[in-house]
N, C-alpha and C positions, 0 to 999 in steps of 0.2 A: 214161182220156181221152187222146186224141191230144195229143201234147206237141211244141212247137218252142222251141228255146232259141237267142236271138240276142243279139248285142251291138250297141249303135249306137256307132260310131267316128267321129270327126272332129277337125278342128283347133279350137283354142279359139274360142269365140264363133260357131261356125257354126250353132247352134241345136239341139243334142242334147236338152237338158233341156226346151226348150219344145216340141219334137216329142212327147216322151213325155207331157207334160201333155195334149196333144191326142188322143193314142192312148188314155189312160186315160179322157178324158172321153168320146170317141165310142164306146168299147167298152162303156160302162155300168158302169165301176168306180166312178164317183161318182154319187150321187143327183142329180137334176136341181136341187135346191135346196141341195145341200151347199156350204159355203163352203170353198173350197181355195185355199191360197196359190199365187201365181204361182210357177213353176219348184219345184213341189212336192217334187221329189227332192232339191233342194238344201237339206237339212235342217240343216246344220251352220251355225253362226252365221258363222263366216268365209266360208263359201261364199255366203251371202246378202249380206254386206256387200260382197265383192269381185265378185260376179256370175260366179263359176268354179266348176267342179265339182273338188273336191279328191279325194273317196273314191269308189270305183266301188260302185254300190248296185243292188240287184235290185228288179224289181217284176213283177207278173204280171196278165194279163188274159185274158178268155175271148171268143173270136171264132169264131162258127158251130160251137159244140161242141168246139173246140179250145183248150187252153191255150197262150198264148204267154208264155214268161218272158223279160223284157227285162232286160239289164244296161246301165246308164248309166256310161259310162266318162268319165274326166277328159280334157280336150282339151290340156292344158299338158304339154309334154315333161318338165318336172321331176317329174310324177306318172306317168311311163310304167310304174313297177313296178306300179302299181295295174293297168293295162291288161294287162300281159303275164301276170299270174297268172291273170285271169278268163277269158282266151281258151280256157282248157282247159275251161270249163263249157259253151261254146256250140257250135252246128253251123253257124251262119251269121252274117253281120255285114251291117248296113246301114251303108254307107259315105256319110256326109253331107257334101256339098261345097257350099260357098257359090257360088251362080250368078254373082257378080261376081269374088270372089277367086280362085276355083279352087282346085285341090290345094294345100296348104300344107305346111311340114316335118313337122308332126305327122301329117298325113294319110299321108304316105309312111312315116313311122316306123312307125305302128300297122298300116297296110295290109300291109305288107311281113312282119310277124310273123303276121298273119292268113292271109296267102297260104301261107306256109311250113307252117302247121298244115293247110292243105287246105280251109279254110273256103269255102263258096260265097257271093261278095259280091252284094248289091243295092246299086245305086248310086241315091242319091236327091239330085237336085240342088235345093237349098233356096233360098229367098228370091228366086224367079224374079219376085216382085213389085217388086223394087228397080229403080229406073229404069235404073241402069247394068248391069243383068243382061246377061250374055253366055252364055246357057245351053248353045247348041250347041257353041261354042268349048270351054267348060268340059268338056263330054261328051268331046270329042276328047282334051283334056289328061289326063282320067281314064284313058282308053284307053292313052295313051302311058305313063302312070305304071305301069300294071298291067304292061305290056310290059317296061318297064325293070326291074320287080320280079321278072322270071321267072315270070309267072302261066302256069298251064297253059291249054290250049284250053278247058276246061269254065269256068275262072274268067274268061278273057277274054271269053267269051260271056255277059257279065253282062247282066241286065235293068236298065233305067233308068226312072225315074220323075221327074217334075218336080213341085216342091212348094212351097208357102208354109205352114210350120208355124204362122207367126203368125196366118194367115188360116184355117187349118184345112182344107186340101184338098190332095190329090195327084192326078196325072193322067199319062197316057202321053205327052203332048205339052205344051209351055209354054203353048199357048192352048187346051188341051183343056178338057173339062167341069170346072169348079171348083166341086165340090159337097162332098166329104168325104174321109176318109182311107181309105174301102173298098178302092180299088185297092192300097194298100200292104198292108193285112191280107191280101187275097186273094193277092197276089204272095208274101208270106212263107210262107202255107200250102202254095203250090204249089212255090216254088223251094227253100226251106230244107228240108233232109231231116230226118226224125224223129231222135232222139238215136242217135249211131252207137256200135258197140261195146258195146251194152247186153246184159247177160245177165240175164234176169228170173228165172231159176230158180237162179241161182249163190248162193253166200254173199255177204253185204254187202260192198261195197267203194265208197269215197267218198273223194275228193281234197278236203281242205280248202283253200279259196282265199282266204277273207277271215277276219278274227279281230275281234271287238269285245268289249268288257267292258260287263256290263249289272249294275247295283246289286242287282237281285233274283235274277237267274239265273245270274250268274258269267259265265264265258268262253262265248261263242257263236261256233261255227265254221260257216261257210256253204260249201256245195260241192255238186256234183252226184252223184247216186248213179250209179255205173257199173254196179253188179251187185246183184242181190237186193232186199230190202225192209228198212225199218227202222221200229221202233216205239218208243214210250216204255217205259222201264225195261228196254231191252234191254241185256245186257252186250256191250261191245264192247272193242277196244283199238286203240291208235294205234301205227302204224309210222313211223318216220323214213325218210327218203330212202334210208339206207343198210340199211334192213331190220331195225333194232333195235326193240325193244319200248319205246315212249316211256312208256306208261301202259296200264292196263286199268281201265275204269270203267263205270258205268251211265249210260244217257242219262235225264236227268231231264225234259227237255222237248224235244219235237220241234214245230218251226214251219215253216210254209210261207208263201210271198209271195202275198197276195191283195190286189191294188191297191196302196195305200200302205202297208198294215198287214201285220205278221207274225201269223198266227193259228196257234194250237194245232191239230195234226192227229194222229190215231191211226195212220196208215200213210203211209209215204213209199215210193213205187215207183221202180224203176230209170228213169232218165232225167230225173227231176224234180229241181229246185234247192231244197234244204231247208236249214234251220239247226237245229243240235243244241246243247243245253246239258247240262253235267254232268261234262265232262272238265276237269281242272284243270291239266295240263301239256302237252296236244297243242296244236299251232301251225299256221301256214300251211306248206303242202306236205307235211304229215303224211297218211298214209292212215288213215281211220278204217274198221274192217273187223270181220268176224266173228272169232271166237276161232280158227277153223280156218285162217285165211288167214296165209301168211307172206310173200308177195311184195307189196312196196308198188307203188302206181301211179307210173310215172315222171313227175316234175314237169318243167315247162319250165324252163330256165336263165334266171336274172334277169341282165340287163346290170349290170356292176359300177358303183359310185359313182364320180363323177368329181371331186367338190368335197368338201373337208372344213373344219370349223371347230371350234375350241377352245372348249368350255363349260367354265366354271370357277366356283368359289364366288366370290360377290361379296365382295371384302376392302377395299371403299372405306370412308371414314369414315361414310358414310350408310347402310351395309349394315344390314338388318334393320328400318329404319324404315317400310317401305312393304309388304314381303311377309312372309309366315309360312312360307315353305318355303325355307330358305337354307343347309341343310347338304349336304355332298357325298354323304351316305347317301341322302337323299330325291331329290336330283337323279340320282343313278346309278340308283335303283330306277325312277323316271319314265322315263329314257331306256331302260333295258333293256325296260320294258312297251312303249314305242313301237316298239322294233326287233322285238318279237315279231310285231306285227300289220303292220308296214310292212318287206316284204321288200327294199325298195330302200335301206334304211338300214343303216349298219354302225357299231357302237359299240366303241370300243377305249380303252385307258388313255391318259392324256396323259402330258406330261413331268413333272408333279408329282402327288402322290396326291389334289390336290383338283380335278384337271382331267381332261376326258374329251374325246377326239376323235370327232366325229360326221361321218360321211362320207355323201353322198348324192348326188342327181342334179343339183342346182342351187340357186342363191341363194334361189328361190321356195320350194322345197320345205323348205329349211332354216329359212328366215323364218317360214313357217306353223308349223312346229314350235315356235320360239322364241315366236312370238305366242300360240300355244295355251298353252304353259307359263307365260307371263307372266299370262295371264288366270286361270290356276289358283292363282296366289298365289307363283309362284317368283321368286326373284331371282338373276340370273346376270350373268356377265361374258363377252362373246363375243369371240374374236379374228377378225382378218381372214381371210376365206375363202382357202384354199389349194387348189391343184389336186392331185390325186392322181397321182403319176407311176408309170411302170412302167419296167422294164428289158427289151430285147430279149433273149430267152433265147439267141439264136443268137450275136449280136455284143456284147451287154452295153450297147448304146447307150441312152441315156436317152430315154424316150417320154413324150409328154404328150397329154392329150385334146384332139382338135379338133373343133369344131362347125361344122355347116352352117348359116350365117345368110343368111336371105332377108329382103331389105328392099325395101319399095315406098315411093318417095320422089318427091316433085316434081323435075322435070329440073332446076331451078334449084338444088337443094341436093345433087344427087348428087355433084358434085365434092367438096365438104367431106366428105361421107360416106366416099368413096373415099380421100381424103387420110388422115383420121383412122384408118381401120381398116388402111390399109397401114403406118402408123407402129406400129400394134399387131400387126404380123407377119402380118396377114390376106392371103389370096391371093384375087383377084378371078376367078371361074371362069366367070360369065355375066352378061350386062348386055343388057336387052332392054326395049322399051316394053311397058307392061302397061295401056295405055287411059287415057283421061282425063288426058293429059300427064303422066303418071306413068311412072317407070322401075322395073324389077325387077332389083336387084343380088343376085347370090348369091356369097357368100364361103365359103372354108374359113378359120375363124379359131380360133387357140388360145383355150382356155377362159380362161386367166389374162389374155388380152388383152381379154376382154368383161367382166372384173369391174369394175363401176363405169362402164361405157361408155354404159349407156342414158340417163343423165341428160345427159351430153354430146351425145348423138345427138337427144334431144329439142329441146335447145337450138339445134343446127345446123340442124334441119329445121323450126324454129319450131312445134314440136308436131304437124307434119303427118305425119311419117313413121311406119311400121309395121315393126317389127323382130320377127322370129321366129327361133328357134334350136332345133337339135336335134343330139344327139350324133352325130358322124360316124365317128370313128376315132381310135385311138391313133397318133400319127406322131412322127418324131424332133423333138427339143427345138429350137425356133426362135430361141433366143438371148435377150438381155436385153430388156426391156419398159419403156417410159416409165411413170413412177409420178406420183403427184399432185404437180403443180407448185407448190402454195402450201403454207406452213407453217400452224401453228395459234397461236391466243392461248391461254395457258394460266394459270388462276388461280394466285397465289402465296400465298393464304391461304384459311382457312376462314371461313365467314360467309353473310350474305345479300347479294346483288348490289344495289348502289346505282345509281338511275337516272343521277345525276350523272356517276358513274364510266363507265358505259356510253356516255353521251352523248360524253364526251371520247375514248373508244376508237374511235369509229365511223370515224374517218379511217384506223385500222390494218386495217379490213376487216369484212365482215359479221359481226354478233353472233348467237349461237345461243340465248341466254337472256333471259328477262324480268326486269325489275327486281323484287327480293324473292326471287327463286329461290336456294335455298340452294346454295352452291358450297364446294368443298374444294380444298386445294392438289393441283396435278397434273390438275385437271379442264379439260377443253378448253370454252372459252366463246364461241370465234369462230374464224373464219379469217382467216389473216394475208395481207395483199396481197403480201407478198414470199415468197420461197421458204424462209425460216428460221422456226423457232419462236420465240415471243416471250412471256416471262413478264410478265403485268400485274396490276395491282391493281384489282379490281372492287369493293372495299368503301370505296373513298375518297370521303367525302362533301364537301359544299361547306362552305368555312371560313365560319363565321358570326361577323360582328362589327357593332358598333353604328355603323360608319362606312359611308356610302353612296358608291358610285362608278359610273360609267358602266359599263355592261356586266355589272354584278354581279348584276341581277335578271333576266337573259335566261331566257325559259321553255325547259324542257328538252322538246324534242320529238324523240322517239326514232323512228328507223326500224323497222318491224316486224321482228322477229327471223327469222333463218333457220331454220325448224323442219324437221328431218330426219325422215323417216319410218324405221321400222325397217330396211327393205331398204336404203334410201339410206344410212343410218347404217353398215351393215355393209360396203358397197362404198365408203364415203368413207374410212375410216381406213386408216392404214399398219400395217406389221407391228408397230411399237413402241407401238401404241394399242389400246384396248379399247372395246366398246359395253357400258355398265352398263344392263341391262334389269331393270326392276321393274314392279310392277303399274300404277304411276301415271306412271312416268317413263321416257325413253329419254335417257341422258347419254352423252357421249363423255368418254374419260380417257386419260391416259397409262399405260401398262402399269407403269411405275415411277413412282410419286407423288412421290417424293423428287428433287429437282433433281440432287443430287450423285450419286444412283444412276444418274439418266439420263446424265450426262456419262461416268460410269464405262463404262455399257453401250455408248455410242456410241463410246468409244475402243477397246473390245474388238472391235467390229464393224469399225472401219476397220483395225485390225490384222489380221483375218481376211481 
């Protein structure tokens, strides 16, 4: 069968997964009466909750006798590693752009990688049904973006379609016939070439690009067959990037993507995307090949991680009361398993034997990992995110990661945004109107300056601003950075919090716990209104006597507590604090629970 392999790439929330829903339905992959969930490819529980794509996934459909394999890619920069590795599997890309927002940072990041691989792009300007659409202006911006990314003449001569994935149509003009997605299907068959570099009669060679674990089949490796054919029960070997033999084994199951499901097949041919089971040690970027092959397929290099967090065993007084996976051995095994399938993560030993340093692309990527582990029953203590520094090999100068930050904000709030980011050592590189009384601000900001900034940004813009960021480059260290301006309220004893005590502490600052919550010495129970930490007693009850007096029977009315989400808690803490994560709770605590140890540590830090 004639095969086309394409990726759909775009910025977060521009409509990739919704588009694939429509393509599957209109190609006949679903029965007319089949019940299918909205955004069917977002099968992960967290993807459905957050409305974002986290994992790259494959699907397949048939149009006019040709098989089109489609890869849905994440739109968030933190999951860029998922995008980079799957681009090896495809020969073309549908670049999806919002008709109102235009090209955004993640569009630029992924399109640049696709163009360098020589992929032929199709531009699909989506959401032209929005009242604020500016489709023709966005088309010009896409051309300027391709030119800035050094696209060749063939890539610059890209075809363009205008669409509304929500309404289920695509056309050559924004006001064209709004019927169905047939123009997009036909353009994919016409513009995207058949699989390149395919050797049908050569020995089997296939580059593994994604890895997942299945309780029945074991490890499942997905990739595109570059040469030869593959069958179940075939003996193959896996070669590492350096050519060494990782393992030799037998393929127990051969699966292909058919609509939303993976179905067993008896033969996989060169050019098709398949999944194989049966190998126990092969991983992402390994070459699965015939026993006669000794040269691996070169894999695309993955951008290095820029942010690291310390994962350590939970040693609080409440350890083990809510989770069942609490030892360093099971935490290490889980992190190593995650790093196998996620090439953008790097796991290393921490300062102590019970701690591990996990480096990734950003706060969201690491936050998703922590949330996933938490739901699996793990208890952890997580340290404040730290950027991954480098040194210049020529001068020995210290380098830090710098991100390109694109902000759309009402003009009234642009001054506050520029002021705050300038304090965080950001450099304003562009400022222009973006329509609708909004301004687009582009900064180059150090990653460490953006840690914890998003909540401040939403407050400054009254919730109307949109902030997007993507890794730009490593640049010379930009000096000291302002830290959190407030201190915290720390419990001085173990027990259950009392409403009367919390009521009396409300003047000191916002409280983060509810009455009846279990607390322990060294646990953070609120934010201090001043810049210093304060130890408080949250167990103190009301004195009960048989003498009545004015004011003694006041009703205790508490302000609703400040509840921090996992991502916000990670960016809120200072270097001497930890986030305690369990299946049921997210608590903040001091690294040293004993107050005397804390004073000793602070004196050492001042001396240094």
